[in-house]
C-alpha positions as CSV (number, residue, x, y, z in Angstrom):
1,X,-46.3,29.8,-42.3
2,X,-44.0,29.9,-39.1
3,X,-44.8,27.2,-36.9
4,X,-48.6,27.5,-38.0
5,X,-48.8,31.1,-35.7
6,X,-50.1,33.5,-38.2
7,X,-48.8,36.5,-36.1
8,X,-45.2,35.5,-36.3
9,X,-45.9,34.9,-39.9
10,X,-47.1,38.1,-40.5
11,X,-44.3,39.5,-38.4
12,X,-41.8,37.8,-40.7
13,X,-43.3,39.8,-43.8
14,X,-42.9,43.0,-42.2
15,X,-39.6,42.4,-41.5
16,X,-38.7,41.9,-45.0
17,X,-40.7,44.8,-46.1
18,X,-38.5,46.9,-43.8
19,X,-35.4,45.6,-44.8
20,X,-36.4,46.0,-48.3
21,X,-38.1,49.7,-47.7
22,X,-35.6,51.1,-45.1
23,X,-32.6,48.3,-44.4
24,X,-33.4,48.1,-41.1
25,X,-33.6,44.5,-39.4
26,X,-36.0,43.5,-37.0
27,X,-37.3,39.9,-35.6
28,X,-40.5,38.7,-37.1
29,X,-41.2,39.4,-32.9
30,X,-40.3,42.8,-32.9
31,X,-42.7,43.4,-35.7
32,X,-45.0,43.2,-32.8
33,X,-48.2,41.7,-34.7
34,X,-51.6,41.4,-32.5
35,X,-54.9,40.1,-33.2
36,X,-57.1,43.0,-33.5
37,X,-59.9,44.6,-30.9
38,X,-63.0,43.4,-31.8
39,X,-65.2,45.8,-34.1
40,X,-61.6,47.2,-36.0
41,X,-62.8,45.5,-39.2
42,X,-59.2,43.7,-39.5
43,X,-57.3,40.7,-38.1
44,X,-54.3,42.0,-36.9
45,X,-52.1,45.3,-36.2
46,X,-48.8,46.1,-36.4
47,X,-47.1,48.4,-34.4
48,X,-43.7,48.5,-35.9
49,X,-43.7,51.4,-37.3
50,X,-44.5,53.2,-33.8
51,X,-41.5,51.9,-32.2
52,X,-39.2,52.4,-35.1
53,X,-40.1,56.0,-35.9
54,X,-37.8,57.6,-33.1
55,X,-34.8,55.2,-34.2
56,X,-35.3,56.2,-37.8
57,X,-36.2,59.9,-37.3
58,X,-39.2,59.7,-39.6
59,X,-43.0,59.9,-38.8
60,X,-44.8,56.7,-37.6
61,X,-47.1,57.0,-40.6
62,X,-44.2,57.4,-43.1
63,X,-42.9,54.1,-41.6
64,X,-46.1,52.5,-41.9
65,X,-47.0,53.7,-45.6
66,X,-42.9,52.0,-46.3
67,X,-44.2,48.6,-44.7
68,X,-47.6,48.5,-46.7
69,X,-45.6,49.8,-50.4
70,X,-42.8,46.9,-50.0
71,X,-44.7,44.4,-48.3
72,X,-44.8,40.6,-49.9
73,X,-47.8,39.3,-48.5
74,X,-50.5,39.0,-51.3
75,X,-51.0,35.1,-50.6
76,X,-51.5,35.9,-47.3
77,X,-54.0,39.0,-46.4
78,X,-55.7,41.5,-48.1
79,X,-53.9,45.1,-49.5
80,X,-52.7,46.5,-45.6
81,X,-54.2,49.8,-44.4
82,X,-52.4,52.5,-42.7
83,X,-54.7,53.5,-39.7
84,X,-54.5,56.0,-37.0
85,X,-50.9,57.5,-35.8
86,X,-49.0,54.9,-37.8
87,X,-50.5,51.4,-37.5
88,X,-50.4,48.8,-40.3
89,X,-54.0,46.6,-40.2
90,X,-54.2,43.3,-42.0
91,X,-57.5,41.4,-43.0
92,X,-56.8,37.6,-43.7
93,X,-57.6,36.7,-47.3
94,X,-60.7,34.3,-47.3
95,X,-58.8,32.1,-49.9
96,X,-55.8,31.6,-47.2
97,X,-58.1,30.9,-43.9
98,X,-59.7,28.3,-45.9
99,X,-56.8,26.6,-47.1
100,X,-55.6,26.6,-43.5
101,X,-58.8,25.8,-41.8
102,X,-58.9,22.2,-44.2
103,X,-55.0,21.5,-43.2
104,X,-56.1,21.8,-39.7
105,X,-58.1,19.1,-40.1
106,X,-55.2,16.6,-40.6
107,X,-53.0,17.8,-37.8
108,X,-53.5,16.2,-35.0
109,X,-51.6,19.0,-32.9
110,X,-54.0,21.8,-34.6
111,X,-50.9,23.7,-36.0
112,X,-49.0,23.9,-32.6
113,X,-45.4,23.3,-33.3
114,X,-42.8,21.4,-31.2
115,X,-40.3,23.4,-29.4
116,X,-36.5,22.7,-29.3
117,X,-36.8,20.9,-26.2
118,X,-35.8,22.0,-22.7
119,X,-35.5,19.5,-19.2
120,X,-37.6,21.2,-16.7
121,X,-37.3,20.3,-13.1
122,X,-40.8,22.0,-11.5
123,X,-41.5,22.3,-7.7
124,X,-45.3,22.1,-6.4
125,X,-47.9,20.5,-4.7
126,X,-45.5,20.5,-1.2
127,X,-47.9,19.8,1.3
128,X,-46.5,18.6,4.9
129,X,-46.1,15.0,6.2
130,X,-48.7,14.5,9.3
131,X,-50.9,17.0,8.3
132,X,-54.1,16.8,6.0
133,X,-53.9,19.1,2.8
134,X,-56.3,22.2,2.9
135,X,-57.4,24.8,0.4
136,X,-53.5,26.7,0.7
137,X,-52.1,23.7,-1.5
138,X,-54.9,24.0,-4.1
139,X,-53.1,26.4,-6.1
140,X,-49.7,25.2,-6.5
141,X,-51.0,22.1,-7.2
142,X,-53.6,23.1,-9.9
143,X,-51.1,25.9,-11.5
144,X,-47.8,23.6,-11.6
145,X,-50.1,20.8,-13.3
146,X,-51.1,23.1,-15.9
147,X,-47.7,24.3,-16.3
148,X,-46.3,20.7,-17.0
149,X,-49.5,19.6,-19.2
150,X,-48.3,23.0,-21.3
151,X,-44.4,22.5,-21.1
152,X,-44.8,18.8,-22.2
153,X,-47.5,19.4,-25.5
154,X,-45.0,22.0,-26.6
155,X,-42.0,19.3,-26.6
156,X,-40.1,19.7,-23.7
157,X,-39.0,17.3,-21.0
158,X,-40.3,17.8,-17.7
159,X,-39.5,16.6,-14.5
160,X,-41.8,16.8,-11.6
161,X,-41.5,16.9,-7.9
162,X,-43.0,17.3,-4.9
163,X,-41.4,19.2,-2.2
164,X,-42.8,17.4,0.5
165,X,-42.3,18.9,4.1
166,X,-41.3,15.5,6.0
167,X,-38.2,16.4,8.0
168,X,-36.8,18.9,11.1
169,X,-38.2,20.0,14.5
170,X,-42.4,19.1,13.7
171,X,-41.3,15.4,13.6
172,X,-39.1,15.7,16.6
173,X,-42.2,17.3,18.3
174,X,-44.7,14.9,16.7
175,X,-42.9,11.5,17.2
176,X,-42.2,12.3,20.8
177,X,-45.4,13.1,21.8
178,X,-47.2,9.9,20.3
179,X,-44.4,7.8,22.4
180,X,-46.1,10.1,25.3
181,X,-49.3,9.1,24.4
182,X,-48.5,5.4,23.8
183,X,-49.7,5.7,20.3
184,X,-46.6,4.5,18.3
185,X,-47.6,1.2,16.8
186,X,-49.2,2.9,13.8
187,X,-52.5,2.6,12.3
188,X,-53.4,6.3,12.7
189,X,-55.2,8.0,9.7
190,X,-54.1,11.7,8.8
191,X,-56.9,13.0,10.5
192,X,-55.5,12.0,13.8
193,X,-51.8,12.5,12.9
194,X,-53.3,16.3,12.3
195,X,-54.5,16.4,15.9
196,X,-51.3,14.9,17.3
197,X,-49.7,17.5,15.7
198,X,-52.2,20.5,17.0
199,X,-51.3,18.9,20.2
200,X,-48.1,18.6,19.9
201,X,-47.4,22.1,19.0
202,X,-49.0,23.4,21.9
203,X,-47.2,21.1,23.7
204,X,-43.8,22.2,22.4
205,X,-44.8,26.0,23.2
206,X,-46.0,25.5,26.8
207,X,-43.3,23.0,28.2
208,X,-39.7,23.6,28.6
209,X,-38.9,19.6,29.3
210,X,-41.0,18.1,25.9
211,X,-39.7,21.1,23.9
212,X,-35.8,19.3,24.6
213,X,-36.7,16.0,24.3
214,X,-38.3,16.9,20.7
215,X,-35.2,18.4,20.0
216,X,-33.5,15.5,21.1
217,X,-35.9,13.2,19.2
218,X,-35.1,15.5,15.9
219,X,-31.0,15.3,16.6
220,X,-32.4,11.1,17.0
221,X,-33.8,11.3,13.9
222,X,-31.3,12.7,11.8
223,X,-28.5,11.0,13.3
224,X,-30.3,7.8,12.2
225,X,-31.7,6.3,14.9
226,X,-33.5,3.3,13.6
227,X,-36.5,3.5,16.3
228,X,-36.9,6.8,15.5
229,X,-36.7,6.0,11.8
230,X,-39.5,3.8,11.7
231,X,-41.6,5.9,13.7
232,X,-41.1,8.7,11.1
233,X,-41.8,6.1,8.3
234,X,-45.1,5.4,9.6
235,X,-46.0,9.0,9.6
236,X,-44.8,9.5,5.6
237,X,-46.3,6.4,4.6
238,X,-49.6,7.6,5.9
239,X,-49.7,10.9,4.7
240,X,-48.5,10.0,1.4
241,X,-51.6,7.3,1.2
242,X,-53.4,10.9,1.6
243,X,-51.8,12.7,-0.8
244,X,-51.7,10.2,-3.4
245,X,-56.0,10.3,-3.2
246,X,-56.3,14.1,-3.0
247,X,-54.4,13.6,-6.2
248,X,-56.4,11.4,-7.5
249,X,-59.2,13.2,-6.9
250,X,-58.0,16.6,-8.2
251,X,-56.7,15.1,-11.3
252,X,-53.1,16.0,-11.2
253,X,-50.2,14.2,-12.4
254,X,-48.2,13.7,-9.2
255,X,-47.3,10.9,-8.2
256,X,-45.4,8.3,-5.1
257,X,-42.6,8.9,-8.0
258,X,-42.4,12.1,-7.6
259,X,-41.9,13.1,-3.6
260,X,-38.6,14.4,-2.9
261,X,-39.3,15.3,0.4
262,X,-36.9,17.3,2.9
263,X,-35.2,14.4,3.7
264,X,-34.1,13.5,0.6
265,X,-32.3,16.8,0.4
266,X,-31.0,16.2,4.1
267,X,-27.7,14.5,3.3
268,X,-26.3,17.2,1.0
269,X,-26.5,20.2,3.1
270,X,-23.3,20.0,4.9
271,X,-21.4,19.7,1.0
272,X,-23.9,22.5,-0.1
273,X,-22.4,24.7,3.1
274,X,-18.8,23.5,2.5
275,X,-19.3,24.4,-0.9
276,X,-20.5,28.2,-0.6
277,X,-17.5,28.3,2.0
278,X,-14.7,27.1,-0.3
279,X,-16.0,29.8,-2.5
280,X,-15.8,32.9,-0.4
281,X,-19.7,33.6,-0.3
282,X,-20.1,33.1,3.4
283,X,-19.9,35.0,6.3
284,X,-20.7,34.2,10.2
285,X,-23.2,36.8,11.6
286,X,-24.1,36.1,15.2
287,X,-22.9,32.5,15.4
288,X,-24.6,31.4,12.1
289,X,-23.5,30.7,8.5
290,X,-24.8,33.4,6.1
291,X,-24.3,34.6,2.7
292,X,-25.6,37.7,2.0
293,X,-26.6,38.4,-1.3
294,X,-25.8,42.0,-3.1
295,X,-28.9,44.1,-3.5
296,X,-31.1,42.5,-0.6
297,X,-31.5,44.5,2.4
298,X,-34.1,45.3,5.4
299,X,-36.2,48.4,6.1
300,X,-33.4,49.9,8.1
301,X,-31.2,49.4,4.5
302,X,-28.8,46.6,6.3
303,X,-27.8,43.7,4.2
304,X,-30.1,40.6,4.3
305,X,-28.8,37.4,5.3
306,X,-30.0,33.9,3.7
307,X,-28.6,31.5,6.5
308,X,-27.3,28.3,5.3
309,X,-26.5,27.3,8.9
310,X,-27.8,27.9,12.2
311,X,-25.5,28.7,15.0
312,X,-26.9,25.9,16.5
313,X,-25.5,23.6,13.8
314,X,-29.1,22.8,12.0
315,X,-30.1,23.7,8.8
316,X,-33.5,25.6,7.5
317,X,-35.0,26.1,4.3
318,X,-32.7,28.3,2.6
319,X,-30.3,25.3,3.1
320,X,-32.5,22.9,1.6
321,X,-33.7,25.5,-1.3
322,X,-30.0,25.8,-2.1
323,X,-29.5,22.0,-2.4
324,X,-32.5,21.6,-4.4
325,X,-31.1,23.9,-6.9
326,X,-27.8,22.5,-6.7
327,X,-29.4,18.6,-7.1
328,X,-31.7,19.6,-10.4
329,X,-29.0,22.0,-12.1
330,X,-26.4,19.7,-11.7
331,X,-26.9,16.3,-11.2
332,X,-30.2,16.1,-13.0
333,X,-29.2,18.1,-15.5
334,X,-32.4,20.3,-15.4
335,X,-31.8,23.8,-17.5
336,X,-34.9,25.0,-16.2
337,X,-35.9,25.4,-12.4
338,X,-39.1,26.3,-11.7
339,X,-40.9,26.7,-8.4
340,X,-44.6,27.3,-8.2
341,X,-45.2,28.5,-4.7
342,X,-47.0,31.5,-3.4
343,X,-46.0,35.1,-4.3
344,X,-44.9,35.7,-0.7
345,X,-42.5,33.5,-1.0
346,X,-40.8,35.9,-3.8
347,X,-38.2,37.7,-2.3
348,X,-36.4,34.2,-0.4
349,X,-36.7,32.9,-4.1
350,X,-34.4,35.8,-5.6
351,X,-32.3,35.5,-2.8
352,X,-31.7,31.7,-3.5
353,X,-31.3,32.2,-6.9
354,X,-29.1,35.0,-6.4
355,X,-26.7,32.7,-4.1
356,X,-26.8,29.6,-6.8
357,X,-26.0,31.8,-9.2
358,X,-22.7,33.0,-7.2
359,X,-22.3,29.8,-6.5
360,X,-22.4,28.9,-10.5
361,X,-25.2,26.3,-10.3
362,X,-27.3,28.6,-12.3
363,X,-26.0,30.4,-15.2
364,X,-26.9,31.2,-18.8
365,X,-27.6,27.0,-19.7
366,X,-29.3,26.7,-16.0
367,X,-32.8,29.4,-15.1
368,X,-34.6,29.3,-12.2
369,X,-38.0,30.9,-11.8
370,X,-40.5,31.4,-8.8
371,X,-44.1,31.0,-10.6
372,X,-45.4,32.9,-8.2
373,X,-49.4,33.1,-7.1
374,X,-52.0,35.0,-4.7
375,X,-54.5,33.7,-2.4
376,X,-57.7,31.9,-2.4
377,X,-60.1,34.4,-0.7
378,X,-63.6,33.9,0.5
379,X,-66.7,35.9,-0.6
380,X,-65.6,38.1,2.3
381,X,-62.5,39.0,0.5
382,X,-60.6,37.2,3.4
383,X,-58.5,33.9,3.5
384,X,-61.0,31.2,2.7
385,X,-61.8,29.5,6.2
386,X,-64.2,27.1,7.3
387,X,-66.9,28.8,9.4
388,X,-65.3,27.9,12.3
389,X,-62.2,30.3,11.2
390,X,-60.2,26.8,10.3
391,X,-58.5,25.7,7.1
392,X,-60.6,24.1,4.6
393,X,-59.6,20.8,4.0
394,X,-58.9,20.1,0.4
395,X,-60.5,16.8,0.0
396,X,-63.7,18.2,1.8
397,X,-63.7,21.2,-0.9
398,X,-63.6,18.3,-3.9
399,X,-66.1,16.6,-2.3
400,X,-68.3,19.2,-2.0
401,X,-67.5,20.5,-5.6
402,X,-68.7,16.9,-7.2
403,X,-71.8,17.1,-5.3
404,X,-72.9,20.5,-6.3
405,X,-71.9,19.3,-9.7
406,X,-74.1,16.3,-9.3
407,X,-77.2,18.6,-8.6
408,X,-76.7,20.4,-11.6
409,X,-75.9,17.7,-13.7
410,X,-79.3,16.0,-12.7
411,X,-81.0,19.0,-13.6
412,X,-80.8,18.4,-17.1
413,X,-79.0,15.5,-17.5
414,X,-80.7,11.7,-19.4
415,X,-77.5,9.9,-18.3
416,X,-77.7,6.8,-16.3
417,X,-76.9,7.3,-12.9
418,X,-73.7,5.8,-13.1
419,X,-72.3,8.4,-16.2
420,X,-74.0,10.8,-13.8
421,X,-71.6,10.6,-11.2
422,X,-68.4,10.7,-13.7
423,X,-69.8,13.7,-15.4
424,X,-70.4,15.1,-12.1
425,X,-66.8,14.3,-11.1
426,X,-65.2,15.7,-14.3
427,X,-67.6,19.0,-14.1
428,X,-67.5,20.1,-10.2
429,X,-63.5,19.1,-10.1
430,X,-62.9,21.4,-13.1
431,X,-65.0,23.8,-11.9
432,X,-62.7,24.4,-9.0
433,X,-59.4,23.9,-11.3
434,X,-60.9,26.7,-13.7
435,X,-61.8,28.7,-11.5
436,X,-57.9,29.0,-10.2
437,X,-56.6,29.1,-13.7
438,X,-58.8,31.6,-15.8
439,X,-57.6,34.5,-14.0
440,X,-53.5,36.1,-13.4
441,X,-52.0,33.8,-11.2
442,X,-50.5,36.5,-9.2
443,X,-53.8,38.0,-8.3
444,X,-55.7,36.5,-5.4
445,X,-59.0,35.3,-6.4
446,X,-62.5,34.9,-4.8
447,X,-63.1,31.1,-4.3
448,X,-67.4,31.5,-5.0
449,X,-69.5,28.2,-5.9
450,X,-72.4,29.5,-8.0
451,X,-70.1,31.9,-10.1
452,X,-67.5,28.6,-10.9
453,X,-70.6,26.3,-11.5
454,X,-72.4,28.9,-13.6
455,X,-73.4,27.6,-17.2
456,X,-72.9,31.0,-18.6
457,X,-69.7,33.2,-19.1
458,X,-65.8,32.2,-18.8
459,X,-66.5,29.0,-16.7
460,X,-65.5,25.5,-17.3
461,X,-69.2,24.3,-17.0
462,X,-69.9,26.7,-20.0
463,X,-67.0,25.5,-22.2
464,X,-67.7,21.6,-21.7
465,X,-71.5,22.4,-22.5
466,X,-70.2,23.8,-25.6
467,X,-68.3,21.1,-26.7
468,X,-70.7,18.7,-25.9
469,X,-73.1,20.6,-28.3
470,X,-70.3,20.4,-31.0
471,X,-70.4,16.6,-30.3
472,X,-73.8,16.5,-30.5
473,X,-74.1,18.4,-33.7
474,X,-71.3,16.2,-35.1
475,X,-73.3,13.0,-34.6
476,X,-76.6,13.5,-35.6
477,X,-74.8,14.8,-38.7
478,X,-73.7,11.0,-39.1
479,X,-70.1,11.4,-38.1
480,X,-67.1,13.4,-38.4
481,X,-66.2,15.0,-42.2
482,X,-63.1,13.6,-43.4
483,X,-59.9,14.9,-43.4
484,X,-58.9,17.1,-46.5
485,X,-62.5,18.2,-46.3
486,X,-62.7,21.7,-48.2
487,X,-63.6,24.3,-45.9
488,X,-65.6,27.3,-47.4
489,X,-66.4,30.6,-45.8
490,X,-69.4,32.4,-47.2
491,X,-70.9,33.8,-43.6
492,X,-69.1,36.3,-41.8
493,X,-69.6,33.9,-38.6
494,X,-67.7,31.1,-40.4
495,X,-64.9,33.3,-41.1
496,X,-64.7,34.9,-37.4
497,X,-64.8,31.4,-35.9
498,X,-62.0,30.1,-38.8
499,X,-59.6,33.3,-37.7
500,X,-60.2,32.5,-33.7
501,X,-59.1,28.6,-34.2
502,X,-55.9,29.9,-36.0
503,X,-54.6,32.1,-33.2
504,X,-53.9,28.8,-31.0
505,X,-50.7,28.3,-31.9
506,X,-49.8,31.9,-30.9
507,X,-52.2,31.5,-27.4
508,X,-50.3,28.1,-26.1
509,X,-46.9,29.6,-27.3
510,X,-47.7,33.0,-24.7
511,X,-49.1,30.8,-22.2
512,X,-46.1,28.1,-22.1
513,X,-43.8,31.0,-22.1
514,X,-45.3,33.1,-19.4
515,X,-46.6,30.0,-17.2
516,X,-49.9,32.0,-17.8
517,X,-52.6,29.2,-18.2
518,X,-55.5,32.0,-18.1
519,X,-54.3,33.1,-21.5
520,X,-55.3,29.5,-22.6
521,X,-58.5,30.0,-20.7
522,X,-59.3,33.2,-22.4
523,X,-58.9,31.8,-25.7
524,X,-60.8,28.7,-25.2
525,X,-64.1,31.0,-24.0
526,X,-63.6,33.2,-27.1
527,X,-63.9,30.0,-29.0
528,X,-66.5,29.2,-27.5
529,X,-68.5,32.6,-28.2
530,X,-67.3,32.7,-31.4
531,X,-68.7,29.0,-31.9
532,X,-71.9,30.2,-30.1
533,X,-72.7,32.8,-32.9
534,X,-71.6,29.9,-36.0
535,X,-74.4,27.8,-34.5
536,X,-76.8,30.2,-34.7
537,X,-76.0,32.0,-37.9
538,X,-74.7,29.4,-39.8
539,X,-76.6,25.7,-39.5
540,X,-74.6,22.6,-40.0
541,X,-77.6,19.9,-40.7
542,X,-79.7,22.0,-42.5
543,X,-77.1,23.6,-44.7
544,X,-78.0,24.8,-48.0
545,X,-75.9,22.2,-50.1
546,X,-73.7,19.6,-48.9
547,X,-70.5,21.4,-49.8
548,X,-71.4,24.0,-47.2
549,X,-73.1,21.3,-44.9
550,X,-69.7,19.2,-44.9
551,X,-67.4,22.6,-44.5
552,X,-69.1,23.6,-41.5
553,X,-69.4,20.3,-39.9
554,X,-65.5,20.2,-40.4
555,X,-65.3,23.9,-38.3
556,X,-67.5,22.1,-35.6
557,X,-64.7,19.4,-35.3
558,X,-61.9,22.0,-35.1
559,X,-63.9,23.6,-32.6
560,X,-64.5,20.6,-30.5
561,X,-60.7,19.3,-30.7
562,X,-59.6,23.0,-30.0
563,X,-61.6,22.9,-26.5
564,X,-60.8,19.5,-25.4
565,X,-57.1,20.2,-26.4
566,X,-57.3,23.2,-24.3
567,X,-59.1,22.0,-21.8
568,X,-56.7,19.0,-21.5
569,X,-53.7,21.0,-21.1
570,X,-55.7,22.6,-17.8
571,X,-56.1,19.4,-16.5
572,X,-59.9,19.6,-17.1
573,X,-62.0,16.6,-18.4
574,X,-64.8,16.8,-21.4
575,X,-67.1,14.6,-21.4
576,X,-68.7,14.0,-24.6
577,X,-72.4,13.8,-22.8
578,X,-73.5,16.3,-20.2
């Protein structure tokens, strides 16, 4: 079977049939094989005849009939049927399903193949130094971490880089304010720095003399003034301690080794602009050095510039982002650059990528993609904020998630208090992550505690409880079925669960290719629902005979392994007891 993907295997067979019947060559993907909708009476549907009919000048049903007549797949499916205007419906053979399920027991990857490796550099997280992380940083951290885990499991090399906001005018303001206040001796918490920053910002806007001193302090910082750098390092160190604590609580893979702040790219900025100028890509507009990538205009239809050096000689976000693309593609050899940043930045990244391609930093072998996402909304439909109207601090949100989960766990748990606290963290943080990941990332989502901590419906709590139930069954059965246990499918619920388990390779391939964790979430939920039906209709412990008991135990184990693997790829723990 092609890499464990049933749809691709069927697509390969359909491609062979079309070549034999009509001398038409297509790829397995072009066969358009999809799982059938529930209640259709089949497992997979082929839409190839619909797309090929016009090209061949034949009715779709005639093309479909030719596929069926020349299909070599008797080992895999029952005799296929032509349906509707030209669909081909496939039902997997029971014997084939049994054989595949038995094989999965011995496969640590559950049928998921290892992809030809690429080298990904993924930018996610991106908080600002001297500011507390807030709910606005939630999605980049969670989505980016899930994408990292999916890519790594697929077999790719992944280099994480956390693009910290640690350079420029804000630090001139903050350092100058700290000097004014006599508070430059260190020992400040991240909360202190957050408050200092707000006051520095207000002073910068209201006091021209302070603004001038702040700008001069930026020049000193960029020029390597040691006293200024020492203060800046204190700000960065305290901020990094805060980031590490939040990331540890959130359970994402970002570490101090992944910090690549704006300061890291600062030494490259002049060379980036010089290279763009040497390649004839720049022009001066109103004193600033700009690139005008083709196809980008403002509302008046005028060309839209990407400013790579300001008229005062300074550099902005565009310069840093171009330096980032150049560094990771050229110096670090990344084949794919991913930027997990909010969707409002979509045009900015399109322009950056266009300039990077024009400069030769991106090409057929070096690609870049903006992995955008929507906002986190409150239940009032507006951007989530505190009751006082401020940004919700991320650490406060996560602690509240754990506290709320602790109450849910305590209601129905016989665990020790210490273990309950561990489980509460897994459940609470998992609920926050799953609520973010289970919907299309490009859309906004509503943050609702009751919904995300519900034990029914498409929530992480439901999946965690489903897995704990499976493990309880396995434990009461005396342990796992051995590898190679024959799987016997006699009941519809057994068969339905097996078919769902075999979907995993295709689901993971799509979720990884499209950076779409919600597709994995949907599959895990459907798997848990299929297991629930199996559990109700197919007794494991009280099976009619030992052979059936071992077979059903094997299916239960495969369900648990699927849920645990899937949740782990989302960055969510699956406690063995709740």
